[in-house]
C-alpha angles and dihedrals in degrees: 000000000000119000095248122150119193147154108193133182112201131185119184134202139164097034120198131189108314143162103248142162093299095056122089091218091065089078088065090055095043092053096044114030098055129195093000091074089067093050090053095039091241092294118142115186116209092183114050140035088217103040100180141330112278120196108222113186104148135072119278123180119201123196110206096186122035136152088260094049105025099152133097128174134184113249091232141013132222092015137150120218107242103174133002133215117285142057114344125177091344098309136085117268102205100196145013125278119221119191113235140166116249090248095053118114121232123213141209110254096209137005113281149113128282111248100175131018110165148088108297115184114260091002090065113199106007139184121197119189124195113209125209094249093057101262120125125205123205126205117185146175090042118169090207133018116210100180136062137213116285091021113135115227134188127222108278094023116138116255101178143290129305119249147142103263119145119013099350132121098192137029108274147125118253102203127190137179118206138177119202086351094302118119127225135176110293089205089068089068104025127053098214093185095056099028101237144101117270094209140019095213139027135183137208117212117181089341093308120124113233118193138208116321089006088074089079091060131076110240115190099188116119125223122210120212115227099186116127129231123337115274093022116153109248129183 
């Protein structure tokens, strides 16, 4: 089990189709994605990247590299950064775009379990992986998907092939990192130029992401989410 310490208050609204306490498959999740299953209250959405709005007001510390999960892998190889996280043409771009060829293989960044592997509107073919520490990584516009929901994957394991499915004009990977369904800049954790992690641990305090050595300090500032309704398509 990861060395993750947390005290989380969660309120949930606008539920969509999930695997929950009454589904036999939840035992697979409970036994494998630990302790993330507690953060997400054992819910496992098969429908949306952003399942519902979760209120996160307490302190949660996430270890990215531990003796139990020592591996990290880049989501793609031989890529060019096309577009970074942030406002783009008047709308929020919720990840980073990496140019790829349609035959290029995409890879799981950390160990975890596949939550979604399907066609998902403007994302096209998408894979969402939930990781034991509570992070989720999103891989979209795939031309082929080679994994299925509830499949456990290791860092560096192939997920499928890059493509331009969904709302895409060129072959590329749109890659996101989320915590409790909320996106943040992948470049804060991953150095895409040098191909490595920037930090081994992060922390969320009152919804604010704290990085590296800052995780040892108390930070009282609040962060207000500006995402729209649950299940909304974001890219």
